[in-house]
N, C-alpha and C positions, 0 to 999 in steps of 0.2 A: 606638680608639673603636668600630670595627665589631665587635670581639669582645665588647664590653660590651652591645651591642644585640642579644641573642640572639633576641628575639621577632621582630624584623624579618626574620630569615633563616629563620624557621620557616614552611614552606609551608602547614602546617595552620592557622596563624593567619591567613594571607592569605586562604584560602578558607573560614574558619570560618563566617562569616555565611551564605554561600550554601549550604554544606554543611548547616548547621542548618536552613535553609529547606527543602531537599530532604528532609531527615530528617523534618520536620514533615509535608510532603506525603505521604511514605511512611507515616507513622504514621496520618494521617487516612485515607488510601486503604485501608490494611490494616484499618480499622474495618469496611469493607464485607464482606458475606458472601462465601461462595465464589462464583465467576463463575456456576456453574450455578444456584445459589440466587438470585443476583442477577437473572439473566434470567427466572426463574420469577416472582420478585416484580414485575419490570417488566411481565410479561404480566397479572398480576392488577391492577396499577396502571392499565394502559391500559384493561382491561375496566371497571373502576370509574369511572375518569375520563371514559370515553366516555359513560357513563350520566348522570353529572353535567353534562358539557358539553352533551349533547343536551337535557336538561331545561331548561337556561337558554338554549338556542337559539344556541349559539356557532357563528358562520359567517363567511365572508369572500367577497368577490367574486373570481370566477375571472379571473386575468390572462392565461390562455393564449388564443391567437388564435381556436382553433376554438370555444371556449365563452366568449368574452369577456363579462364582466358577469354570467354565471350565478352563482348562489349555491352556495358550497361549504360544506355543513354536516357536522357531525360525525355519523358513522354509529355507532349505539349498539349496542355488543356485549351489552348487557344486555337488549335487545329479543328478540322471537322471531326476527326476521331474523338478528340477531347470533348467537344461539344456534345457529341452523341453519348459519350460516357456520363457526363454530368446529367443530362436529361434523362437517361435511362436508369441511373442509379441513385438519384437524389432521395427517393423514398426509401429504398432498401438500405442505403447507407445509414439511415436513421433507425428503421425498424430492426435491422440486424446488428446494430451496435451493441456488443456483448454486455457492458455494464447496465444498459437500460433494463433489459428483462431481469437480470439478476437482482438489481435493486428493488424493482417494482414488485416482483413476486415475493421476495423475502419480506419486504415491508407490509405486504398483505397479512402475513402471519404475525409479524411483529406488532402490527396495529391492533390486532385482537388481544395479544398479551398486554400491550400498553393500556388500551381502553378498559380492559377488564380490571386493571389495577395490580396485575401480577408483577409487572416489572417494578412498579413503585414499591410494593411490599418487599420484594427481593431486595431492592436497593436499600430501604430502610433497615431491614434486618441485617444486611451485610455490614453497614457502616456505623451502626449504633455503638458498637464497642471497639471500633477501629480508630487508631490515632490518624491524623492527617498524613503523617509520613507513610504509614502503612498503606493508606488508601492510594497515595500516589504511586508508589512502587508496585503495588498490586495491579493497578490499571495498566501501567507500562508493560508489565510482565504478561498480563492477560492479552494485551494487544499482540505481543510477539507470538504467543502460543496460538492465538486465534487464526493465524495463517494456516494452520492445519486444516481448518474448516473453510478453506477458500476465502470468500469475501465476507465472512461473518464479522470480522473486526470492523470494516468500513461501515456496514449496514446496521450493526447492532451496538458494538462497544463504544464507538466514538459518540453517538448521541447519549448513550447511557452515562459515559464519563462526564459529559457536560452537566447532566442532571444531578449526578452524585455531588459534584463540586458545588453546584448551585444550592443543593439541599443543605450542604455543610456550611453555607455562608462564605465560601471561597469563590474565586472568579471562575465562572463556567468555562470560559475560553481556555483557561489553564488546564482544566480537566480534559477538554476536547483536544488540546495540543498534546498532552501526555499520551492519550490513547492513540491519536493519529501518528505520533512519533513511534510508538511501539508497533503498531500495525504495519506502517508503510515504510519508515526509515529503517526499521529492524525487520524488513520483509523476509530476508533469507534465513535469519536466525530462527531456531525452533528446537524444542525438546524432542520432536518426532520428525520422521521423514514425511514431508508433505507432497502435494501434487507437483510442485515445482522441481522436485529432485529428479525424478525420472525424465522429465522434460528436458532439463539442461544436460543431463548425462547422456542422452541420446545424441545431441549436437556435439558434445565433447568427444564421444566415442568416434563419430564420423570424421571429426577434424584430426583426432590422434591417428587414425588409420591411414592418413595421408603419408605419415612417416612410418608407422608400424601397422601393417594390415591386420594383425592378430590382437591388437590392443583393445581392451574393453573397459568401460568406465560404468560402474553400477550406481544406482540411486542412492546407496548408502555412503558413498565415498567421501562425503563432506560432513558426515553426521557428527563426528567428534568436535570439529571446529564450530559447527553451527549450534551444537548443544551448549558449549561453553559461552558462545557469543550471546545466548539468550539472557544469561545472568549479567553479562557486561552491559548490554543494552538497557536492561531493567534498572541497573544501578545508575548508569549515565543518564537515562531518562528522568529518573527521580531527582537527581542532582540539578539538571538543567531546569526542570519545572519549578523546583522550590528555591533555587539560588539565583535564577536569571529571568525566567519567563513570568512567574507569578509576581515577584516584586515589580517588574516593569509594568505589568497590567494594572497593578494597584488594587484598591478596594472596588468591588463591583458595585455599580449603581444601578438599581432596577429600572431607573428611568431610560437607561440605554437600550432596554429590551424592545424588540419590535412589537408595537401594540397589537398587531394581527397575529403574533405567535401564540400558539395554544399551550402556554406554560404558566403555571401558577407560581407567581413570584413570591408567594408567602408560604411556600412548602415548609412544613415543620417536621423535624424528626421525632415522631411520636412512637411509643411502643405499639407493637402490633396487637390488634384486638384478638379475642378468642376466634371469632369468625375468620379473620385474616389468616391466623395461624392454621386453622382447619383447611382453609383454601389452599395454602401453601403445601400442606401435607398431601392433599389429594392431587394437586398439580405435580408434586414431586413423584408420587406414585405413578401417575400417568406418564410422566416424562421417562421414568425408569422402565415402564413397560414398553414404551416406544423404542428406547434404546435396546432393550432386550430383543424385541422383534427385528430391529434393524441388524443387530449382531448375528441373528440367525441367518440372515441373508448374505452375510459377507465373511463370517468367521469360519464356518465349515467349507472344506474344499469344494463341495458341491453347491455352495451358496448361490442363489439365483441372481444376485446382483454382482457376482464376479464377472470377469470377462468370459463370455460364453465359449470363446475359442481357446484361450490359454488357461482359463481358470485362475488367472492372477487378479489381485486387487487393482494393480496398475492398469490404467486405461479402461477400468470397469465402469459399467453404468452407475455404480455407487459414487465414484469420484466425479463423473461427469455430471451427475444429477444432485450434487450436494446442496444446491439452493432449494430443491424440493424438500429435503430433509430439514433444512432451516425453517421453511414454512411450516411443515408439519409439527415440528417440536416446539414451535412457539404457539401456533394457532390452537392445537388441541389442548395442551396444558392451560393455555390462556383461557379458553372457553370453560374448562373444568373449574378453574379458579373463579371465574365470573359467575358460573352457575352456583357454586357453593356459597359465595358471598352475596348471591342474589342481584348481582350487577348485570349479568346476562342471562336471560331466561328464554329467549326465542331466537329464531334464525335472523329476524329483523335486526336484533341487537348486534349480531355478528357482522351482518352486512353494513350496518351503520359504522361500526368500528373500522372495517376495512376501507369504507368510503372516506372516513375522516382522515385516515392514514394517507390515502392518495391525495387528499386535497392540500396537503403540505408540500407536495412535490412539484408544483407547478413551475417554479423557477428552474428546478433541476431538469425538467423535461425540455423546457425551451433551450437551456443551456446545451443539453445533449444533442439536440437537433444540429446546432452549428458546429459543436465539437466533432460530431460524427462525420460531418462533411469534410472538416479540415483533415481529420485522420485518414479518411478515404483518399482525398486529393493528394495528400502528402505521400501516401504509399503508391498510388497509381503512377504518379510523376517520376518515381524512383529517387526523389530527393533524399529520403531517409537512408536508402542503401548507399547512395553516392557520398553523403556526409559521413556515414559511419566508416566506409572503406577508406576515404581520404584521411580521416583522423587516425585510423589504424596504421595506414601507410607512413604517416608522419612519425608516429611512435617507433615504427620499425626502422626508420632511417637513423635514429639516435644511436643504435648499435651498442646498447649496454648489455653486459653479461653477468654482472653481480646481482645480488638480491635487490639493489636499488631500483631495478627495472620495474619491480612490482609497484612501487610508489607511483610511477608515471602511468603505469598500466591501470591502476585503480582510479587515478585522477581522470584519465581519458574516459574510462567507463562511466564515471560519475557525470562527466560533461556531456557525453553522448546521451545519457539517460535523461537529460533535460529536454531532449528533442525526440528521442525514440524510446518511449516509456515502457514498452513491452519487453519483458526479460527475454522471452524466447525469440522475438524478432531481432533484438540486438545481438544476442549470442549467435543466432543463425548466420549473421553476417560477419561478426568479428572472430568467432572461434576458428574458422578455417585459416585466418591470418595469424592469430596470436598463439594458438595451441601448437601448430607446427614450428613456428618461430622460436617459441620459448623451449620447446622440446629439444631443438637443435642446439640450444646453449646450455642444456642440462637440466631442465625442470619438468616434473611429471604433470600430465594433464589434470589430475585431481587437484593439485596445488594451484594451477592456473585457474581452474574453474572456481575454486574457493575465493581467490583474489577478485575475480570478476563479480561475484556475488556481493562483495562489499561495495564496489562502485555502483553496482546496479540498484542498491537499496537506498543509500544515504541521501540521494537527491530527489527521491520520489515526492517528498513533502514540500519542496519549493519550486515545483514546476506545474503550471497550469495544464501541461500536456498529460499529466497523469489522469487516468480515466475517472477516478473518484474524487478528483479535486473539486469539481462542481458540487458534489454531494456534501463534502466537508464544508465548503463555503456556504451552502444553503443552510446547514445546521447551525454554523457559527452566526449567521445573520439573524437567526432567531433570538439571540441573546444580545447582539449589538447591531442595532439598525444602521443601514447604509455602510456596512462593512465592505471594505474594498479588498482587492487581490493583494495589494501592498501590505495591508495590516496583517493578513493571514500569513503572507510569506515572511514578514518581519518577526512574527511570533515563532514561526517554525525554523527559521534560519539557525538559531543557536543549536538546536538539536542536530541539524544537518552537519554543522561544523565540528561539534564535539563528537558525534558518533564517527565521523570520518577519521579524525585524529585517533580517537580511542581504539577503533577497529583495526586501524593500520598497526598501532602499537601492539595490540593483541596478536595480530597476524605474524609479526616479526618475532615476537616473544615466544609464541606457540611453536612456530616452525623452525626458526633459524637459531634462537637462543636455547630453547629447551629440546629441540630436535623431535618434536611430537608429530605424529601423522595427523592429517586433517580428517581421516576417517578410517574405519576398520580395514586393514590390508592396503591402505593407500600409500603409495610411494611419494617421497618428496623430490627425489632427483631421478632423472631419466638418463640412462646410459646409451648414447647414440651408437647404433651399429651392433 
């Protein structure tokens, strides 16, 4: 009987409905213009919309403690003041756009390591004895952990993951998607306390003190929940990659590759030569020496890269200058490897490697110019603040008091994140509303912050508003020419959906079923008065 029911055994039939849904999303998304054109149109829209909104007097009451109750009105870009702002800031909006410098400086170092052959050798040595399943889960896991090193995941891991999958004969976009999901959709999860923890904790403390002036929220107060979330995201990312994304992408056709992309489509996984092994050893020794020197600057209480006023690592030059250490720890070991393997012998070789790395970033630089203008215009007009506050006020009027309020809260944060991608900017606006509100119905600030971080993470990968979306799109376009925004969003959408559902289930299971704290000493409930 089983032989007669051939359709039941056809995996294409089983996932047909969902595949058609993703194909529809891809088709609709690809109706959008080129990302550069899209951001240019966004800029025009914000300018015109600011004039209309200003004419009708659109405003909202400021929820922030320092300016509580003051009116936040739309700033009109069509006014004389707005025109002066545009003319005066067009260049600085671009040159001071944070992701621009981070990406370019880091890639100078990565370019040396890549052109010397170090990254290729590391890749081959890593995957020779690893099964495809372990490669996938390792990439997602590494993506989550990479958040400790600021932007390392976006700049280094995502391109590397595509290279690894390509070298294994798997679809490179599946590798890129797995890494991007770990780095960005799993942004808040981590095994360690990262730079975002003290940043968010500061906003939460200020908001909590509106109700309780003595309340303090430390950077470690979400560590337990974020630690366990790392493994959840790694497992979910592995499942989505291998059960949904990779089957949908199908077998990779090298003819789809951009002919101008500097990628060898005939990469073979060959054993490392003796020279390559020697180069890896010396590069490893160099890397360990650099890490040792770096540790001497931050581990001792008198470390010179600690905060000179407080002596703390938090807010220190070490954390603020993490991109410098990315550059150094790739460039110097990369040169050492190239010198040992006789690929790099002079300063000209190093310069050529850096120049070649920069030559691949032309599309990204053009995209960043228009994206930076849009982000600046959106912030100056106060549209971001007004949208976030109005969304928060809408949730407040629902008047829920049970744990179910967190589902709506997480969904609202995920939605706002599509438009206001900065974790700190969004929390600066919404924390003064939601932390006091949920404290008054009995929930602790630490718990509220943990819920916020779920919503703030899962939609990063499906919004072009995310600062590094252009970089990811540029990397993906190297493997599939004429790749559109819709294609990339349709690839990443399953991760966003599965992570959202899985993370909410973990949140309720961890907190309300098992009664576990979200961090060391963190309370779940708050007793008013």
